N, C-alpha and C positions, 0 to 999 in steps of 0.2 A: 504494500500500500504506500509506503514511503517513496518508493521508486516512481510510482505514478504521480504523486504530488510534486516530487522533484522535477520530473519531466515537464509537467504542466507549468510549474513556476519558471523553469528554464525557457520554455517556449514563449510564455507571456513576456518575460524580460527581453528575450531576443527580438520578439516582434516589436516591442516598444522602442528598442534601440534602433532598429531598422527604420521604423516610421519617423522617429525624431531626426535621424540622420538624413533621410530623404527630404524632409521639410527644410532643414538647414541648407542643404545643397541647392534646393529649388530656389530659395530666397537669394542665395549668392549668385546663382546663374541669372536671375532676373533683375539684378541691380549691380551697378558699378559706380565708381567715383571718377570724376574727370574735372579738369580745369577749363573754365570758359573765360574769355576776355570779352567784355561788353563795351561797345563804343560810346562816345559822348553824345551821340544824337541818334534819333530814330529816322527811318526812311519810309516813304509810302510804299506799300506792297499790297498784294491781293491774295488773300487766302480764300475763304468761303465768300468773303466780301472785302471791299477796300478797307485797309487798316494801316496802322503804323507798326513797323517791325523794329525790334532791337537789332543793332548791328553786332554780330557775334563772330568770334573765331576761336578755334581750339588751341592754336599755337600763335605766339606773338609774331611770327614771320608770315602767317597766312594773310589772305585778303579778307576783308569784312564781308559777311554774308547775312542775309535776312534770317531772323529767328522768329518763327511763326508761333511758338509756344510761349508759355509763361514759366517763371521759376518761382515755385512756392517759397514764401518767406523772404523774397527779394523785392525791395522797393527801388525802382529805377528813378534816378534824378538826372535830368538833362544837364549837360555840361561837365559830366564826370566820366572818366573811364574806370572800369572795374576789372579786377581779377577775382574770380569766384571759384570756389570748390563746390561742386554740385554732385548730388547723387542722382543717378538715372535709374528709373524702374520701368520695366516693360509693363504696359497696360494689357491685361488679358483680353478684354473685348473692347477695343477702342471704338469710338463713334466713327462712322464712315468719313466724316469731314474733319476728324481730329487726329492728333498725333498718337502714335502707338507708344510713345515714351513720355514719362512724367519726370520733370526736373524739380529737384528739391535742394534748396540752399543748405550747404553744410557749413560753409565759412566764407565770409567776405575777406579776402586776403588783402586787397588794397582798393582805395578809392582816391583817384587823382583828378584834380581840377584841370580841365582842358580849355 
């Protein structure tokens, strides 16, 4: 009888370990951290409708490009350039007219008046 209890306990513990490990790996695979540089002015752009886009680049040597999403926790102020650390998360079921990536501010590294 003790053997059956031990096997049952082992199986439950092992299953819990596997389940928790899969959940942790899934979250890691769906999120990442990156640096974004945000320009000092916005530009007219068209997504679903005409709007103003942040000017963003991932490397300081890159050209500025339109950024159609928002960054949760970040408040843009015209006239300043920013270096941001952001976390990106894949959105499981994004809207047809929206981004499949969610951006979340981790840290504002710098804010320089231009």
